[in-house]
LUMBADREN-582899 format. One record per residue (C-alpha): residue in three letters; y negated, x, z negated. Coordinates in nm, 4 decimals, m for minus. Example, Ala and Ser with C-alpha at 12.3 -4.5 7.8 and 13.67 -1.06 7.14 Angstrom:
% LUMBADREN-582899
<node r="ALA" Y="0.4500" X="1.2300" Z="m0.7800"/>
<node r="SER" Y="0.1060" X="1.3670" Z="m0.7140"/>
//
This chain:
% LUMBADREN-582899
<node r="MET" Y="7.3720" X="m7.8081" Z="m13.6294"/>
<node r="ALA" Y="7.5295" X="m7.6970" Z="m13.9546"/>
<node r="GLY" Y="7.5711" X="m7.3232" Z="m13.9873"/>
<node r="GLN" Y="7.3421" X="m7.2259" Z="m13.7030"/>
<node r="THR" Y="6.9730" X="m7.2431" Z="m13.6248"/>
<node r="PRO" Y="6.9027" X="m7.5174" Z="m13.3699"/>
<node r="SER" Y="6.6954" X="m7.4437" Z="m13.0621"/>
<node r="VAL" Y="6.3359" X="m7.5683" Z="m13.0671"/>
<node r="THR" Y="6.0792" X="m7.6960" Z="m12.8192"/>
<node r="ILE" Y="5.7142" X="m7.7217" Z="m12.9221"/>
<node r="LEU" Y="5.5618" X="m8.0046" Z="m12.7202"/>
<node r="PHE" Y="5.1950" X="m8.0615" Z="m12.6372"/>
<node r="ILE" Y="5.0491" X="m8.3514" Z="m12.4387"/>
<node r="THR" Y="4.6954" X="m8.2782" Z="m12.3223"/>
<node r="ARG" Y="4.4100" X="m8.4236" Z="m12.1236"/>
<node r="ASN" Y="4.0654" X="m8.2644" Z="m12.0846"/>
<node r="ARG" Y="4.0783" X="m8.0615" Z="m12.4070"/>
<node r="MET" Y="4.0944" X="m7.7103" Z="m12.2685"/>
<node r="ASP" Y="3.9473" X="m7.5280" Z="m12.5685"/>
<node r="ASP" Y="4.1478" X="m7.7296" Z="m12.8212"/>
<node r="LEU" Y="4.4669" X="m7.6684" Z="m12.6259"/>
<node r="ARG" Y="4.4039" X="m7.2939" Z="m12.6104"/>
<node r="ARG" Y="4.3869" X="m7.2799" Z="m12.9911"/>
<node r="ALA" Y="4.6981" X="m7.4981" Z="m13.0243"/>
<node r="VAL" Y="4.9086" X="m7.2903" Z="m12.7853"/>
<node r="GLN" Y="4.7989" X="m6.9636" Z="m12.9465"/>
<node r="SER" Y="4.9180" X="m7.0954" Z="m13.2825"/>
<node r="ALA" Y="5.2503" X="m7.2009" Z="m13.1281"/>
<node r="LEU" Y="5.3022" X="m6.8548" Z="m12.9807"/>
<node r="SER" Y="5.2487" X="m6.7069" Z="m13.3279"/>
<node r="GLN" Y="5.5497" X="m6.8853" Z="m13.4802"/>
<node r="ASP" Y="5.8071" X="m6.6532" Z="m13.6363"/>
<node r="ILE" Y="6.1027" X="m6.8192" Z="m13.4628"/>
<node r="GLU" Y="6.1850" X="m6.8269" Z="m13.0922"/>
<node r="CYS" Y="6.0677" X="m7.1521" Z="m12.9321"/>
<node r="GLU" Y="6.0243" X="m7.3042" Z="m12.5915"/>
<node r="ILE" Y="5.6629" X="m7.4158" Z="m12.5536"/>
<node r="LEU" Y="5.6156" X="m7.7089" Z="m12.3182"/>
<node r="VAL" Y="5.2726" X="m7.8414" Z="m12.2159"/>
<node r="LEU" Y="5.2400" X="m8.1667" Z="m12.0223"/>
<node r="ASP" Y="4.8967" X="m8.2137" Z="m11.8693"/>
<node r="ASP" Y="4.8038" X="m8.5803" Z="m11.8260"/>
<node r="ALA" Y="4.5956" X="m8.5359" Z="m11.5077"/>
<node r="SER" Y="4.3109" X="m8.3398" Z="m11.6663"/>
<node r="THR" Y="3.9894" X="m8.3208" Z="m11.4646"/>
<node r="ASP" Y="3.8561" X="m8.0110" Z="m11.6417"/>
<node r="ALA" Y="3.9879" X="m7.6546" Z="m11.6102"/>
<node r="THR" Y="4.2874" X="m7.7072" Z="m11.8414"/>
<node r="VAL" Y="4.5530" X="m7.6303" Z="m11.5802"/>
<node r="ALA" Y="4.3733" X="m7.3196" Z="m11.4533"/>
<node r="MET" Y="4.3295" X="m7.1947" Z="m11.8103"/>
<node r="MET" Y="4.6997" X="m7.2403" Z="m11.8878"/>
<node r="ARG" Y="4.8085" X="m7.0606" Z="m11.5725"/>
<node r="SER" Y="4.5782" X="m6.7645" Z="m11.6249"/>
<node r="GLU" Y="4.5989" X="m6.7219" Z="m12.0036"/>
<node r="PHE" Y="4.9529" X="m6.8435" Z="m12.0828"/>
<node r="PRO" Y="5.1695" X="m6.7751" Z="m11.7757"/>
<node r="SER" Y="5.4897" X="m6.7685" Z="m11.9840"/>
<node r="VAL" Y="5.4358" X="m7.1211" Z="m12.1176"/>
<node r="SER" Y="5.6059" X="m7.4099" Z="m11.9377"/>
<node r="LEU" Y="5.3434" X="m7.6346" Z="m11.7777"/>
<node r="VAL" Y="5.4006" X="m7.9745" Z="m11.6177"/>
<node r="GLU" Y="5.1200" X="m8.1476" Z="m11.4309"/>
<node r="ALA" Y="5.0787" X="m8.5209" Z="m11.3699"/>
<node r="GLN" Y="4.8999" X="m8.6416" Z="m11.0587"/>
<node r="GLN" Y="4.7625" X="m8.9432" Z="m11.2459"/>
<node r="PRO" Y="4.7263" X="m9.0299" Z="m11.6158"/>
<node r="LEU" Y="5.0458" X="m9.1697" Z="m11.7649"/>
<node r="GLY" Y="4.9405" X="m9.2053" Z="m12.1291"/>
<node r="VAL" Y="5.0635" X="m9.0320" Z="m12.4406"/>
<node r="CYS" Y="5.3793" X="m9.2415" Z="m12.4947"/>
<node r="ALA" Y="5.5056" X="m9.1907" Z="m12.1405"/>
<node r="GLN" Y="5.4207" X="m8.8214" Z="m12.1446"/>
<node r="ARG" Y="5.5949" X="m8.7606" Z="m12.4773"/>
<node r="ASN" Y="5.9042" X="m8.9321" Z="m12.3400"/>
<node r="ARG" Y="5.8792" X="m8.7178" Z="m12.0284"/>
<node r="GLY" Y="5.8465" X="m8.4089" Z="m12.2454"/>
<node r="ALA" Y="6.1567" X="m8.5007" Z="m12.4447"/>
<node r="LEU" Y="6.3549" X="m8.5402" Z="m12.1237"/>
<node r="LEU" Y="6.2431" X="m8.1992" Z="m11.9993"/>
<node r="ALA" Y="6.2713" X="m8.0117" Z="m12.3291"/>
<node r="LYS" Y="6.5517" X="m7.7614" Z="m12.3808"/>
<node r="GLY" Y="6.5385" X="m7.7604" Z="m12.7605"/>
<node r="GLU" Y="6.7689" X="m7.9546" Z="m12.9905"/>
<node r="ILE" Y="6.4675" X="m8.0140" Z="m13.2153"/>
<node r="ILE" Y="6.1304" X="m8.1110" Z="m13.0685"/>
<node r="VAL" Y="5.8208" X="m8.0238" Z="m13.2698"/>
<node r="SER" Y="5.5341" X="m8.2356" Z="m13.1380"/>
<node r="ILE" Y="5.1729" X="m8.1845" Z="m13.2432"/>
<node r="ASP" Y="4.8453" X="m8.3010" Z="m13.0911"/>
<node r="ASP" Y="4.6574" X="m8.0760" Z="m12.8525"/>
<node r="ASP" Y="4.3613" X="m8.0752" Z="m13.0944"/>
<node r="ALA" Y="4.5774" X="m7.9461" Z="m13.3810"/>
<node r="GLU" Y="4.7167" X="m7.6044" Z="m13.4734"/>
<node r="PHE" Y="4.9840" X="m7.4451" Z="m13.6893"/>
<node r="SER" Y="4.8076" X="m7.3006" Z="m13.9944"/>
<node r="THR" Y="5.0765" X="m7.0352" Z="m14.0533"/>
<node r="PRO" Y="5.3501" X="m6.8688" Z="m13.8433"/>
<node r="HIS" Y="5.6218" X="m7.0250" Z="m14.0604"/>
<node r="ILE" Y="5.5846" X="m7.3988" Z="m13.9966"/>
<node r="VAL" Y="5.8496" X="m7.4448" Z="m13.7280"/>
<node r="ARG" Y="6.1090" X="m7.2477" Z="m13.9257"/>
<node r="GLN" Y="6.0240" X="m7.4408" Z="m14.2428"/>
<node r="THR" Y="6.0515" X="m7.7705" Z="m14.0557"/>
<node r="LEU" Y="6.3974" X="m7.6849" Z="m13.9242"/>
<node r="ALA" Y="6.5144" X="m7.6589" Z="m14.2857"/>
<node r="ASP" Y="6.4126" X="m8.0223" Z="m14.3363"/>
<node r="PHE" Y="6.6869" X="m8.1260" Z="m14.0903"/>
<node r="ARG" Y="6.9685" X="m7.9906" Z="m14.3081"/>
<node r="HIS" Y="7.0936" X="m8.3428" Z="m14.3922"/>
<node r="PRO" Y="7.2746" X="m8.5113" Z="m14.1007"/>
<node r="ARG" Y="7.0945" X="m8.8409" Z="m14.1672"/>
<node r="VAL" Y="6.7522" X="m8.6889" Z="m14.0922"/>
<node r="ALA" Y="6.6395" X="m8.7879" Z="m13.7424"/>
<node r="ALA" Y="6.2691" X="m8.7069" Z="m13.7747"/>
<node r="VAL" Y="6.0254" X="m8.5259" Z="m14.0021"/>
<node r="TRP" Y="5.6646" X="m8.6033" Z="m14.0908"/>
<node r="ILE" Y="5.5050" X="m8.2570" Z="m14.0947"/>
<node r="PRO" Y="5.2185" X="m8.2371" Z="m14.3486"/>
<node r="TYR" Y="4.8750" X="m8.2221" Z="m14.1871"/>
<node r="LYS" Y="4.5047" X="m8.2463" Z="m14.2629"/>
<node r="ASP" Y="4.2238" X="m8.4063" Z="m14.0618"/>
<node r="ILE" Y="4.0000" X="m8.1198" Z="m14.1640"/>
<node r="ARG" Y="3.6874" X="m8.2507" Z="m13.9918"/>
<node r="ILE" Y="3.7127" X="m8.5655" Z="m14.2020"/>
<node r="SER" Y="3.8657" X="m8.4691" Z="m14.5358"/>
<node r="PRO" Y="4.0397" X="m8.1744" Z="m14.7076"/>
<node r="GLU" Y="4.3050" X="m8.4114" Z="m14.8393"/>
<node r="LEU" Y="4.6638" X="m8.3943" Z="m14.7179"/>
<node r="LYS" Y="4.7528" X="m8.6778" Z="m14.4782"/>
<node r="SER" Y="5.0916" X="m8.7630" Z="m14.6193"/>
<node r="PRO" Y="5.2329" X="m8.9545" Z="m14.9159"/>
<node r="THR" Y="5.2611" X="m8.7750" Z="m15.2491"/>
<node r="PRO" Y="5.6145" X="m8.7955" Z="m15.3919"/>
<node r="PRO" Y="5.6566" X="m8.8293" Z="m15.7688"/>
<node r="GLU" Y="5.8563" X="m8.5055" Z="m15.7952"/>
<node r="PRO" Y="6.0054" X="m8.2311" Z="m15.5753"/>
<node r="GLY" Y="6.3024" X="m8.3276" Z="m15.3619"/>
<node r="ASP" Y="6.3969" X="m8.4985" Z="m15.0379"/>
<node r="TRP" Y="6.1888" X="m8.8096" Z="m14.9748"/>
<node r="VAL" Y="6.2177" X="m9.0674" Z="m14.6992"/>
<node r="VAL" Y="5.9128" X="m9.2307" Z="m14.5385"/>
<node r="ALA" Y="5.8899" X="m9.5396" Z="m14.3185"/>
<node r="SER" Y="5.7532" X="m9.3493" Z="m14.0195"/>
<node r="PHE" Y="5.5837" X="m9.0287" Z="m13.9118"/>
<node r="VAL" Y="5.2456" X="m8.9730" Z="m13.7482"/>
<node r="GLY" Y="5.2466" X="m8.8458" Z="m13.3911"/>
<node r="THR" Y="4.9821" X="m8.5871" Z="m13.4766"/>
<node r="ALA" Y="5.2417" X="m8.3663" Z="m13.6470"/>
<node r="CYS" Y="5.6105" X="m8.4473" Z="m13.6332"/>
<node r="ALA" Y="5.9542" X="m8.3231" Z="m13.5347"/>
<node r="PHE" Y="6.2685" X="m8.5050" Z="m13.4270"/>
<node r="ARG" Y="6.6196" X="m8.4508" Z="m13.2970"/>
<node r="ARG" Y="6.5978" X="m8.4695" Z="m12.9200"/>
<node r="ASP" Y="6.9364" X="m8.6377" Z="m12.8714"/>
<node r="LEU" Y="6.8603" X="m8.9154" Z="m13.1203"/>
<node r="PHE" Y="6.5095" X="m8.9661" Z="m12.9824"/>
<node r="LEU" Y="6.6545" X="m9.0226" Z="m12.6358"/>
<node r="ARG" Y="6.9359" X="m9.2395" Z="m12.7762"/>
<node r="MET" Y="6.6721" X="m9.4702" Z="m12.9259"/>
<node r="GLY" Y="6.5015" X="m9.4956" Z="m12.5871"/>
<node r="GLY" Y="6.2117" X="m9.2746" Z="m12.6917"/>
<node r="TYR" Y="5.8711" X="m9.4257" Z="m12.7533"/>
<node r="GLN" Y="5.8229" X="m9.7811" Z="m12.6276"/>
<node r="GLU" Y="5.5853" X="m9.7191" Z="m12.3385"/>
<node r="LEU" Y="5.4682" X="m10.0822" Z="m12.3277"/>
<node r="LEU" Y="5.2881" X="m10.0146" Z="m12.6561"/>
<node r="PHE" Y="5.0828" X="m9.7497" Z="m12.4706"/>
<node r="ARG" Y="4.9301" X="m9.6171" Z="m12.7936"/>
<node r="GLU" Y="4.9196" X="m9.7020" Z="m13.1667"/>
<node r="THR" Y="5.2307" X="m9.7964" Z="m13.3708"/>
<node r="GLU" Y="5.4829" X="m9.6448" Z="m13.1265"/>
<node r="GLU" Y="5.6033" X="m9.4134" Z="m13.4067"/>
<node r="ARG" Y="5.6800" X="m9.7089" Z="m13.6347"/>
<node r="GLU" Y="5.8765" X="m9.8785" Z="m13.3565"/>
<node r="LEU" Y="6.0870" X="m9.5660" Z="m13.3064"/>
<node r="CYS" Y="6.1463" X="m9.4992" Z="m13.6762"/>
<node r="VAL" Y="6.2656" X="m9.8505" Z="m13.7566"/>
<node r="HIS" Y="6.5249" X="m9.8033" Z="m13.4827"/>
<node r="PHE" Y="6.6289" X="m9.4735" Z="m13.6412"/>
<node r="LEU" Y="6.6705" X="m9.6563" Z="m13.9724"/>
<node r="ASN" Y="6.8751" X="m9.9366" Z="m13.8213"/>
<node r="PHE" Y="7.1050" X="m9.6797" Z="m13.6587"/>
<node r="GLY" Y="7.1635" X="m9.5135" Z="m13.9971"/>
<node r="TYR" Y="6.9072" X="m9.2312" Z="m13.9775"/>
<node r="VAL" Y="6.5898" X="m9.1549" Z="m14.1711"/>
<node r="THR" Y="6.2460" X="m9.0014" Z="m14.1352"/>
<node r="LEU" Y="6.1927" X="m8.7316" Z="m14.3961"/>
<node r="LEU" Y="5.8670" X="m8.6235" Z="m14.5575"/>
<node r="GLY" Y="5.8339" X="m8.2607" Z="m14.4502"/>
<node r="SER" Y="5.7943" X="m7.9592" Z="m14.6774"/>
<node r="ALA" Y="5.6379" X="m7.7117" Z="m14.4338"/>
<node r="ASP" Y="5.2939" X="m7.5549" Z="m14.4438"/>
<node r="VAL" Y="5.0096" X="m7.7719" Z="m14.3202"/>
<node r="ILE" Y="4.9164" X="m7.8556" Z="m13.9615"/>
<node r="LEU" Y="4.5380" X="m7.8508" Z="m13.9137"/>
<node r="HIS" Y="4.4098" X="m8.1400" Z="m13.7037"/>
<node r="TYR" Y="4.0614" X="m8.1131" Z="m13.5534"/>
<node r="MET" Y="4.0287" X="m8.4818" Z="m13.4747"/>
<node r="SER" Y="3.8060" X="m8.5336" Z="m13.1740"/>
<node r="PRO" Y="3.4791" X="m8.7133" Z="m13.2593"/>
<node r="VAL" Y="3.4994" X="m8.8984" Z="m12.9263"/>
<node r="ARG" Y="3.7312" X="m9.1867" Z="m13.0109"/>
<node r="ASP" Y="3.7067" X="m9.5550" Z="m12.9310"/>
<node r="ALA" Y="3.7926" X="m9.6946" Z="m13.2744"/>
<node r="GLY" Y="3.7424" X="m10.0553" Z="m13.1668"/>
<node r="ARG" Y="3.9801" X="m10.0229" Z="m12.8743"/>
<node r="ASN" Y="4.2374" X="m9.8569" Z="m13.0986"/>
<node r="ARG" Y="4.2145" X="m10.1538" Z="m13.3365"/>
<node r="MET" Y="4.2827" X="m10.3846" Z="m13.0437"/>
<node r="TRP" Y="4.5972" X="m10.1910" Z="m12.9528"/>
<node r="GLN" Y="4.7099" X="m10.1901" Z="m13.3172"/>
<node r="ARG" Y="4.6818" X="m10.5665" Z="m13.3556"/>
<node r="ARG" Y="4.8502" X="m10.6354" Z="m13.0222"/>
<node r="ASN" Y="5.1320" X="m10.3970" Z="m13.1064"/>
<node r="ASP" Y="5.1754" X="m10.5374" Z="m13.4584"/>
<node r="VAL" Y="5.2735" X="m10.8691" Z="m13.3011"/>
<node r="CYS" Y="5.5046" X="m10.7059" Z="m13.0464"/>
<node r="HIS" Y="5.6754" X="m10.5019" Z="m13.3184"/>
<node r="ALA" Y="5.7393" X="m10.8141" Z="m13.5249"/>
<node r="ILE" Y="5.8723" X="m11.0217" Z="m13.2357"/>
<node r="TRP" Y="6.0989" X="m10.7450" Z="m13.1094"/>
<node r="ASN" Y="6.2422" X="m10.6286" Z="m13.4427"/>
<node r="VAL" Y="6.2085" X="m10.8660" Z="m13.7391"/>
<node r="PRO" Y="6.5148" X="m11.0862" Z="m13.7998"/>
<node r="PHE" Y="6.5166" X="m11.4572" Z="m13.8752"/>
<node r="PRO" Y="6.4266" X="m11.6115" Z="m14.1112"/>
<node r="ASP" Y="6.2072" X="m11.3174" Z="m14.2189"/>
<node r="LEU" Y="6.0009" X="m11.3451" Z="m13.8998"/>
<node r="LEU" Y="5.8773" X="m11.6892" Z="m14.0097"/>
<node r="TYR" Y="5.6667" X="m11.5350" Z="m14.2867"/>
<node r="HIS" Y="5.6307" X="m11.1793" Z="m14.1568"/>
<node r="LEU" Y="5.4420" X="m11.2722" Z="m13.8397"/>
<node r="PRO" Y="5.1839" X="m11.5070" Z="m14.0015"/>
<node r="GLY" Y="5.1306" X="m11.2528" Z="m14.2791"/>
<node r="THR" Y="5.0777" X="m10.9746" Z="m14.0261"/>
<node r="ILE" Y="4.8195" X="m11.1799" Z="m13.8362"/>
<node r="LEU" Y="4.6317" X="m11.2828" Z="m14.1514"/>
<node r="ASN" Y="4.6230" X="m10.9250" Z="m14.2797"/>
<node r="GLY" Y="4.4891" X="m10.8088" Z="m13.9447"/>
<node r="LEU" Y="4.2154" X="m11.0723" Z="m13.9455"/>
<node r="ARG" Y="4.1201" X="m10.9784" Z="m14.3002"/>
<node r="PHE" Y="4.0991" X="m10.6128" Z="m14.1968"/>
<node r="GLY" Y="3.8884" X="m10.7054" Z="m13.8954"/>
<node r="LEU" Y="3.6422" X="m10.8957" Z="m14.1128"/>
<node r="THR" Y="3.6016" X="m10.6157" Z="m14.3651"/>
<node r="HIS" Y="3.5907" X="m10.3300" Z="m14.1107"/>
<node r="ASP" Y="3.3596" X="m10.4859" Z="m13.8519"/>
<node r="CYS" Y="3.6221" X="m10.5077" Z="m13.5778"/>
<node r="LEU" Y="3.7042" X="m10.8799" Z="m13.5723"/>
<node r="PRO" Y="3.6410" X="m10.9248" Z="m13.1950"/>
<node r="GLN" Y="3.8828" X="m10.6422" Z="m13.1151"/>
<node r="THR" Y="4.1352" X="m10.7866" Z="m13.3605"/>
<node r="ILE" Y="4.1246" X="m11.1289" Z="m13.1973"/>
<node r="SER" Y="4.1423" X="m10.9708" Z="m12.8519"/>
<node r="GLY" Y="4.4535" X="m10.7798" Z="m12.9546"/>
<node r="TYR" Y="4.6274" X="m11.0939" Z="m13.0742"/>
<node r="PHE" Y="4.5478" X="m11.2818" Z="m12.7538"/>
<node r="ARG" Y="4.6695" X="m10.9885" Z="m12.5443"/>
<node r="ALA" Y="4.9981" X="m10.9987" Z="m12.7344"/>
<node r="ILE" Y="5.0825" X="m11.3536" Z="m12.6222"/>
<node r="PRO" Y="5.1653" X="m11.2871" Z="m12.2544"/>
<node r="LEU" Y="5.3215" X="m10.9511" Z="m12.3380"/>
<node r="VAL" Y="5.5724" X="m11.0849" Z="m12.5903"/>
<node r="TRP" Y="5.6674" X="m11.3601" Z="m12.3461"/>
<node r="ARG" Y="5.7279" X="m11.1138" Z="m12.0627"/>
<node r="THR" Y="5.9237" X="m10.8826" Z="m12.2937"/>
<node r="ARG" Y="6.1310" X="m11.1388" Z="m12.4817"/>
<node r="HIS" Y="6.4411" X="m10.9585" Z="m12.3514"/>
<node r="LEU" Y="6.3390" X="m10.6644" Z="m12.5742"/>
<node r="ARG" Y="6.4062" X="m10.8604" Z="m12.8915"/>
<node r="HIS" Y="6.6817" X="m10.6731" Z="m13.0763"/>
<node r="PRO" Y="6.6335" X="m10.7720" Z="m13.4421"/>
<node r="ILE" Y="6.7305" X="m10.5182" Z="m13.7034"/>
<node r="SER" Y="6.9564" X="m10.6333" Z="m13.9847"/>
<node r="SER" Y="6.8039" X="m10.8191" Z="m14.2791"/>
<node r="LYS" Y="6.9224" X="m10.5419" Z="m14.5103"/>
<node r="ILE" Y="6.7437" X="m10.2735" Z="m14.3084"/>
<node r="TYR" Y="6.4361" X="m10.4948" Z="m14.2767"/>
<node r="ARG" Y="6.4130" X="m10.5188" Z="m14.6555"/>
<node r="LEU" Y="6.4613" X="m10.1421" Z="m14.6841"/>
<node r="ALA" Y="6.1817" X="m10.0818" Z="m14.4320"/>
<node r="ARG" Y="5.9540" X="m10.3148" Z="m14.6305"/>
<node r="ARG" Y="6.0271" X="m10.1194" Z="m14.9479"/>
<node r="LEU" Y="5.9461" X="m9.7937" Z="m14.7725"/>
<node r="ASN" Y="5.6143" X="m9.9344" Z="m14.6526"/>
<node r="ARG" Y="5.5325" X="m10.0642" Z="m14.9982"/>
<node r="ASN" Y="5.6446" X="m9.7623" Z="m15.2027"/>
<node r="LYS" Y="5.5416" X="m9.4982" Z="m14.9429"/>
<node r="VAL" Y="5.8437" X="m9.2810" Z="m15.0327"/>
<node r="LEU" Y="6.2002" X="m9.3367" Z="m15.1542"/>
<node r="SER" Y="6.4534" X="m9.0703" Z="m15.2462"/>
<node r="LEU" Y="6.6931" X="m8.9660" Z="m14.9722"/>
<node r="ASN" Y="6.9957" X="m9.0329" Z="m15.1930"/>
<node r="GLU" Y="6.8761" X="m9.3864" Z="m15.2689"/>
<node r="VAL" Y="6.8135" X="m9.4668" Z="m14.9032"/>
<node r="CYS" Y="7.1447" X="m9.3225" Z="m14.7844"/>
<node r="GLN" Y="7.3321" X="m9.5616" Z="m15.0126"/>
<node r="GLU" Y="7.1781" X="m9.8567" Z="m14.8275"/>
<node r="LEU" Y="7.2246" X="m9.7363" Z="m14.4702"/>
<node r="GLY" Y="7.5012" X="m9.8330" Z="m14.2332"/>
<node r="PRO" Y="7.7234" X="m9.5835" Z="m14.0498"/>
<node r="MET" Y="7.5352" X="m9.3217" Z="m13.8514"/>
<node r="GLY" Y="7.5018" X="m9.4154" Z="m13.4857"/>
<node r="GLU" Y="7.5915" X="m9.7852" Z="m13.5212"/>
<node r="TRP" Y="7.3309" X="m10.0558" Z="m13.4580"/>
<node r="GLN" Y="7.2970" X="m10.2959" Z="m13.7509"/>
<node r="GLY" Y="7.1818" X="m10.6405" Z="m13.6389"/>
<node r="SER" Y="7.1761" X="m10.8525" Z="m13.3237"/>
<node r="GLY" Y="7.2550" X="m10.7142" Z="m12.9802"/>
<node r="SER" Y="7.3151" X="m10.3503" Z="m12.9015"/>
<node r="GLY" Y="6.9711" X="m10.2127" Z="m12.9822"/>
<node r="PRO" Y="6.7353" X="m10.0144" Z="m12.7593"/>
<node r="GLN" Y="6.8730" X="m9.8563" Z="m12.4446"/>
<node r="PRO" Y="6.9034" X="m9.4767" Z="m12.4200"/>
<node r="LYS" Y="6.6332" X="m9.2930" Z="m12.2288"/>
<node r="GLN" Y="6.7633" X="m9.1392" Z="m11.9083"/>
<node r="PHE" Y="6.6188" X="m8.9371" Z="m11.6246"/>
<node r="PRO" Y="6.4575" X="m9.1630" Z="m11.3650"/>
<node r="ASP" Y="6.5371" X="m9.1249" Z="m10.9969"/>
<node r="THR" Y="6.2210" X="m8.9234" Z="m10.9357"/>
<node r="ASP" Y="6.2301" X="m8.5492" Z="m10.9996"/>
<node r="LEU" Y="6.0387" X="m8.4859" Z="m11.3207"/>
<node r="SER" Y="6.0447" X="m8.1113" Z="m11.2740"/>
<node r="GLY" Y="5.8698" X="m8.0992" Z="m10.9388"/>
<node r="ASN" Y="5.5382" X="m7.9829" Z="m11.0802"/>
<node r="ILE" Y="5.6639" X="m7.7301" Z="m11.3335"/>
<node r="SER" Y="5.4713" X="m7.4086" Z="m11.2888"/>
<node r="ALA" Y="5.6748" X="m7.1990" Z="m11.5337"/>
<node r="ARG" Y="5.9918" X="m7.2533" Z="m11.7335"/>
<node r="GLY" Y="6.1906" X="m7.0749" Z="m11.9980"/>
<node r="SER" Y="6.1565" X="m6.9813" Z="m12.3615"/>
<node r="ASN" Y="5.8583" X="m6.7843" Z="m12.4764"/>
<node r="PRO" Y="5.8753" X="m6.4449" Z="m12.6433"/>
//
């Protein structure tokens, strides 16, 4: 992508948030760089589809006949997208300025950058920026991004297999980003203007905690090498139980751990441990929040080569079914 501006797709996954989506799409259309805008509707039962067709006829819209979940829909969106870079934000978020996509593209100038954490604020909760604060200006690597506001190289996302759909929700970004790291790529802390996130007040926090604890175990079993797994997994479980006790969600925590048992057994073929060196680097990123890009690059293996056991995750490919059958409009937007 050196020397030319890469093509971009702005991706929205939506379900029953018609008014939020309208605001989000309007902000995407205001960007000062040409973008494809792709909306995947996850079987909404409100008037979302009718609103999109009447108010935004130039925007690409894909309908699902039944809910697939956010991980599956984001993978589907990546398969359908035309852009080399995919900018993905929640349907209840918006671009605060017309410059964010262009600014985010600049964050991909280093070939090691696979994904970018775009700065955002949960403005209904706090005015504070939801991203780590680096000690000084520069290029800083983070352990993962947040799906609320992120961007990634489409080809690398698909090479990693996309989001692990068995996780359904919670921690799928961490799973993806540790695979980026083990293949020699990084997630960069973005420098763009802020995404505004109007977090919906209707959220099942307890159920989300259950998914988090279940997925913590799956992530460890699938990725952590021996002998590190022997202390990582017990520590993860104890930390989760401690969190459950102090945040009044112990039943959901325990439920998540019990749900993990049959899942990790059924998916034992998905165990592709990362290298011990990359595992230690990932731990440092989690502990320090940010590390300089130059420092991290010195510890990475060759770009595109899996470090560790096996061959790593399998590339995401088009399934036999026609994903484009329900597209109501295609093409880049003015």
